[in-house]
ZAMARGU-4260 file (C-alpha; in steps of 0.2 Angstrom, whole numbers, plus 5000, padded with zeros to 4 digits):
<rodrens>
0) 4976/4969/4986 | 4982/4986/4980 | 4973/4995/4966 | 4985/5003/4954 | 4983/5014/4939
5) 4996/5016/4925 | 4993/5031/4914 | 5003/5038/4900 | 4999/5057/4897 | 5004/5072/4887
10) 4996/5089/4889 | 4981/5083/4899 | 4978/5097/4911 | 4961/5100/4905 | 4955/5084/4913
15) 4969/5079/4925 | 4963/5087/4941 | 4945/5079/4939 | 4953/5062/4934 | 4965/5062/4949
20) 4952/5068/4961 | 4941/5054/4957 | 4954/5040/4954 | 4963/5044/4971 | 4947/5040/4980
25) 4949/5021/4976 | 4967/5019/4969 | 4981/5016/4981 | 4994/5021/4968 | 4993/5031/4952
30) 5009/5029/4941 | 5009/5042/4927 | 5022/5043/4912 | 5022/5061/4906 | 5028/5064/4888
35) 5035/5081/4891 | 5019/5090/4894 | 5020/5109/4890 | 5004/5113/4899 | 4999/5113/4918
40) 4999/5093/4918 | 5014/5091/4929 | 5009/5104/4942 | 4992/5096/4944 | 5000/5079/4946
45) 5012/5085/4959 | 4997/5090/4970 | 4991/5072/4973 | 5001/5062/4986 | 4997/5045/4979
50) 5003/5049/4962 | 5020/5046/4955 | 5026/5054/4939 | 5040/5047/4928 | 5047/5054/4912
55) 5041/5046/4896 | 5055/5048/4883 | 5046/5040/4869 | 5037/5051/4856 | 5020/5047/4848
60) 5009/5032/4852 | 5020/5017/4857 | 5018/5001/4867 | 5035/5006/4874 | 5028/5018/4887
65) 5016/5004/4893 | 5032/4993/4896 | 5040/5008/4905 | 5025/5009/4916 | 5025/4991/4920
70) 5044/4990/4924 | 5042/5005/4936 | 5027/4996/4944 | 5038/4980/4946 | 5052/4990/4954
75) 5040/4998/4967 | 5031/4981/4971 | 5048/4973/4974 | 5054/4986/4986 | 5048/4983/5003
</rodrens>
């Protein structure tokens, strides 16, 4: 069984490297929805091979981003 993390972020560079370093040890895939970060978040994400970053077009706190992540996961699981 695959272990997958779904994570919405915005300007999380201060903790992103530590989180991804540890989560990558046990997660097969980490799907991140970034909400237009203006810090180094996207660069840090790009250095991890098992991490996929998608654009989060929603502003503020919303369950819409959770549905966005779930839809992206569904697409990836359906693709052989």
